[in-house]
C-alpha positions as a Markdown table, in Angstrom:
| # | Residue | x | y | z |
|---|---|---|---|---|
| 1 | Unk | 16.2 | -6.1 | 0.8 |
| 2 | Unk | 13.4 | -3.5 | 1.1 |
| 3 | Unk | 11.5 | -2.1 | 4.1 |
| 4 | Unk | 7.7 | -2.0 | 4.1 |
| 5 | Unk | 4.8 | -1.1 | 6.3 |
| 6 | Unk | 1.5 | -3.0 | 6.1 |
| 7 | Unk | -1.5 | -1.3 | 7.6 |
| 8 | Unk | -4.6 | -3.4 | 8.2 |
| 9 | Unk | -7.9 | -1.6 | 7.9 |
| 10 | Unk | -11.6 | -2.2 | 8.3 |
| 11 | Unk | -14.4 | -0.2 | 6.7 |
| 12 | Unk | -16.8 | 1.3 | 9.2 |
| 13 | Unk | -19.9 | 3.5 | 9.0 |
| 14 | Unk | -20.2 | 6.5 | 11.4 |
| 15 | Unk | -23.4 | 7.8 | 12.9 |
| 16 | Unk | -24.0 | 10.0 | 9.8 |
| 17 | Unk | -23.8 | 7.1 | 7.5 |
| 18 | Unk | -20.4 | 8.0 | 6.1 |
| 19 | Unk | -18.2 | 5.1 | 5.1 |
| 20 | Unk | -14.5 | 5.4 | 6.0 |
| 21 | Unk | -11.5 | 3.2 | 6.8 |
| 22 | Unk | -10.4 | 2.5 | 10.4 |
| 23 | Unk | -6.8 | 1.5 | 10.7 |
| 24 | Unk | -6.4 | -1.5 | 13.0 |
| 25 | Unk | -2.7 | -1.7 | 13.2 |
| 26 | Unk | 0.6 | -1.3 | 11.2 |
| 27 | Unk | 3.2 | -3.9 | 10.9 |
| 28 | Unk | 6.8 | -2.9 | 9.9 |
| 29 | Unk | 8.7 | -5.4 | 7.9 |
| 30 | Unk | 12.4 | -4.4 | 7.8 |
| 31 | Unk | 13.9 | -6.8 | 5.4 |
| 32 | Unk | 11.9 | -8.4 | 2.7 |
| 33 | Unk | 13.0 | -9.6 | -0.7 |
| 34 | Unk | 9.6 | -8.7 | -2.3 |
| 35 | Unk | 6.3 | -7.1 | -1.7 |
| 36 | Unk | 4.6 | -10.5 | -1.5 |
| 37 | Unk | 7.0 | -11.7 | 1.2 |
| 38 | Unk | 6.5 | -8.5 | 3.2 |
| 39 | Unk | 2.8 | -8.9 | 3.1 |
| 40 | Unk | 3.0 | -12.6 | 4.1 |
| 41 | Unk | 5.3 | -11.7 | 7.1 |
| 42 | Unk | 2.9 | -8.9 | 8.2 |
| 43 | Unk | -0.2 | -11.1 | 7.8 |
| 44 | Unk | 1.4 | -13.8 | 9.9 |
| 45 | Unk | 2.4 | -11.4 | 12.7 |
| 46 | Unk | -1.1 | -9.6 | 12.6 |
| 47 | Unk | -2.8 | -13.0 | 13.0 |
| 48 | Unk | -0.5 | -14.0 | 15.9 |
| 49 | Unk | -0.9 | -10.6 | 17.7 |
| 50 | Unk | -4.7 | -10.7 | 17.4 |
| 51 | Unk | -5.0 | -14.5 | 17.9 |
| 52 | Unk | -6.8 | -15.0 | 14.6 |
| 53 | Unk | -7.0 | -18.0 | 12.3 |
| 54 | Unk | -7.2 | -15.6 | 9.3 |
| 55 | Unk | -6.4 | -11.9 | 9.2 |
| 56 | Unk | -9.5 | -11.1 | 7.2 |
| 57 | Unk | -11.7 | -12.1 | 10.1 |
| 58 | Unk | -10.9 | -8.7 | 11.6 |
| 59 | Unk | -9.6 | -6.5 | 8.8 |
| 60 | Unk | -11.1 | -6.1 | 5.4 |
| 61 | Unk | -8.1 | -4.9 | 3.5 |
| 62 | Unk | -4.6 | -3.7 | 3.9 |
| 63 | Unk | -2.3 | -1.0 | 2.6 |
| 64 | Unk | 1.3 | -1.6 | 1.7 |
| 65 | Unk | 3.8 | 1.2 | 1.9 |
| 66 | Unk | 7.3 | 1.0 | 0.6 |
| 67 | Unk | 9.3 | 2.9 | 3.2 |
| 68 | Unk | 12.4 | 3.3 | 1.1 |
| 69 | Unk | 10.6 | 4.6 | -2.0 |
| 70 | Unk | 11.4 | 8.2 | -2.8 |
| 71 | Unk | 7.8 | 9.4 | -3.0 |
| 72 | Unk | 6.5 | 7.2 | -0.1 |
| 73 | Unk | 3.6 | 6.0 | -2.2 |
| 74 | Unk | 1.1 | 3.6 | -0.8 |
| 75 | Unk | -0.5 | 0.7 | -2.8 |
| 76 | Unk | -3.8 | -0.9 | -1.9 |
| 77 | Unk | -3.7 | -4.5 | -0.9 |
| 78 | Unk | -7.2 | -5.7 | -1.6 |
| 79 | Unk | -10.3 | -3.8 | -2.8 |
| 80 | Unk | -9.1 | -0.2 | -2.9 |
| 81 | Unk | -9.8 | 3.3 | -1.7 |
| 82 | Unk | -7.6 | 6.1 | -0.7 |
| 83 | Unk | -4.4 | 5.6 | 1.4 |
| 84 | Unk | -5.1 | 5.4 | 5.2 |
| 85 | Unk | -3.9 | 8.2 | 7.5 |
| 86 | Unk | -3.2 | 7.3 | 11.1 |
| 87 | Unk | -5.7 | 9.8 | 12.4 |
| 88 | Unk | -8.4 | 9.0 | 9.8 |
| 89 | Unk | -10.3 | 6.4 | 11.9 |
| 90 | Unk | -10.9 | 8.7 | 14.9 |
| 91 | Unk | -12.0 | 11.6 | 12.7 |
| 92 | Unk | -14.3 | 9.3 | 10.7 |
| 93 | Unk | -16.2 | 8.3 | 13.8 |
| 94 | Unk | -16.4 | 11.9 | 15.1 |
| 95 | Unk | -14.0 | 11.3 | 18.0 |
| 96 | Unk | -12.3 | 14.6 | 17.9 |
| 97 | Unk | -11.5 | 16.2 | 21.3 |
| 98 | Unk | -12.0 | 20.0 | 20.8 |
| 99 | Unk | -11.1 | 22.6 | 23.4 |
| 100 | Unk | -14.8 | 23.2 | 23.9 |
| 101 | Unk | -15.4 | 19.6 | 24.8 |
| 102 | Unk | -12.4 | 19.5 | 27.2 |
| 103 | Unk | -13.6 | 22.7 | 29.0 |
| 104 | Unk | -17.1 | 21.2 | 29.4 |
| 105 | Unk | -15.8 | 17.9 | 30.8 |
| 106 | Unk | -13.8 | 19.6 | 33.6 |
Protein backbone atom coordinates (compact mmCIF):
# COMPACT_ATOMS: atom_id res chain seq x y z
CA UNK A 1 0.00 0.00 0.00
CA UNK A 2 1.25 3.45 -0.92
CA UNK A 3 0.59 6.93 0.44
CA UNK A 4 -0.41 9.78 -1.85
CA UNK A 5 -1.44 13.42 -1.74
CA UNK A 6 -3.86 14.77 -4.33
CA UNK A 7 -3.96 18.56 -4.71
CA UNK A 8 -6.90 20.03 -6.60
CA UNK A 9 -6.13 23.24 -8.49
CA UNK A 10 -7.85 25.87 -10.59
CA UNK A 11 -6.22 28.17 -13.13
CA UNK A 12 -6.76 31.86 -12.39
CA UNK A 13 -5.70 35.09 -14.04
CA UNK A 14 -4.36 37.88 -11.82
CA UNK A 15 -4.79 41.63 -12.33
CA UNK A 16 -1.73 41.69 -14.59
CA UNK A 17 -3.10 39.01 -16.92
CA UNK A 18 -0.70 36.34 -15.64
CA UNK A 19 -2.13 32.82 -15.60
CA UNK A 20 -1.26 30.64 -12.63
CA UNK A 21 -2.63 27.77 -10.59
CA UNK A 22 -4.52 28.26 -7.33
CA UNK A 23 -4.48 25.24 -5.00
CA UNK A 24 -7.99 24.53 -3.70
CA UNK A 25 -7.13 21.78 -1.27
CA UNK A 26 -5.00 18.72 -0.68
CA UNK A 27 -6.39 15.31 0.22
CA UNK A 28 -4.06 12.74 1.80
CA UNK A 29 -4.70 9.10 0.95
CA UNK A 30 -2.79 6.93 3.41
CA UNK A 31 -3.28 3.45 2.00
CA UNK A 32 -4.03 2.92 -1.66
CA UNK A 33 -3.19 -0.07 -3.82
CA UNK A 34 -2.67 2.06 -6.92
CA UNK A 35 -2.50 5.63 -8.16
CA UNK A 36 -5.94 5.25 -9.72
CA UNK A 37 -7.51 4.16 -6.42
CA UNK A 38 -5.81 7.04 -4.59
CA UNK A 39 -7.22 9.55 -7.07
CA UNK A 40 -10.69 7.97 -6.89
CA UNK A 41 -10.69 8.17 -3.06
CA UNK A 42 -9.44 11.78 -3.10
CA UNK A 43 -12.03 12.82 -5.70
CA UNK A 44 -14.84 11.29 -3.66
CA UNK A 45 -13.70 13.10 -0.50
CA UNK A 46 -13.17 16.43 -2.33
CA UNK A 47 -16.69 16.23 -3.77
CA UNK A 48 -18.16 15.40 -0.35
CA UNK A 49 -16.26 18.18 1.47
CA UNK A 50 -17.27 20.81 -1.11
CA UNK A 51 -20.78 19.41 -1.69
CA UNK A 52 -20.20 18.96 -5.40
CA UNK A 53 -21.80 16.59 -7.88
CA UNK A 54 -18.47 16.46 -9.76
CA UNK A 55 -15.02 17.64 -8.63
CA UNK A 56 -14.35 19.40 -11.96
CA UNK A 57 -17.14 21.89 -11.29
CA UNK A 58 -14.71 23.64 -8.93
CA UNK A 59 -11.22 22.44 -9.84
CA UNK A 60 -9.76 22.21 -13.32
CA UNK A 61 -7.01 19.70 -12.65
CA UNK A 62 -5.19 17.89 -9.88
CA UNK A 63 -1.64 16.95 -8.96
CA UNK A 64 -0.79 13.53 -7.58
CA UNK A 65 2.21 13.22 -5.26
CA UNK A 66 3.63 9.89 -4.15
CA UNK A 67 4.59 10.58 -0.52
CA UNK A 68 6.78 7.51 -0.18
CA UNK A 69 8.73 8.12 -3.37
CA UNK A 70 12.36 8.91 -2.74
CA UNK A 71 12.45 12.03 -4.87
CA UNK A 72 8.94 13.17 -3.95
CA UNK A 73 8.05 13.74 -7.59
CA UNK A 74 4.69 15.11 -8.58
CA UNK A 75 2.72 13.96 -11.58
CA UNK A 76 0.04 16.03 -13.32
CA UNK A 77 -3.47 14.65 -13.14
CA UNK A 78 -5.12 16.26 -16.14
CA UNK A 79 -3.87 18.98 -18.53
CA UNK A 80 -0.47 19.80 -17.15
CA UNK A 81 1.78 22.50 -16.00
CA UNK A 82 4.33 22.78 -13.26
CA UNK A 83 3.82 21.19 -9.84
CA UNK A 84 1.82 23.36 -7.44
CA UNK A 85 3.44 24.86 -4.35
CA UNK A 86 1.23 25.64 -1.35
CA UNK A 87 2.13 29.35 -1.46
CA UNK A 88 1.80 29.71 -5.22
CA UNK A 89 -1.86 30.76 -5.28
CA UNK A 90 -1.48 33.76 -2.98
CA UNK A 91 1.69 34.94 -4.71
CA UNK A 92 0.02 34.62 -8.11
CA UNK A 93 -2.78 36.94 -7.10
CA UNK A 94 -0.39 39.43 -5.52
CA UNK A 95 -1.54 38.73 -1.98
CA UNK A 96 1.82 39.15 -0.32
CA UNK A 97 1.92 40.87 3.05
CA UNK A 98 5.13 42.84 3.19
CA UNK A 99 6.47 44.67 6.22
CA UNK A 100 5.71 47.95 4.42
CA UNK A 101 2.04 47.01 4.05
CA UNK A 102 1.76 45.90 7.68
CA UNK A 103 3.29 49.18 8.92
CA UNK A 104 0.87 51.24 6.79
CA UNK A 105 -2.13 49.27 8.03
CA UNK A 106 -1.42 49.94 11.72
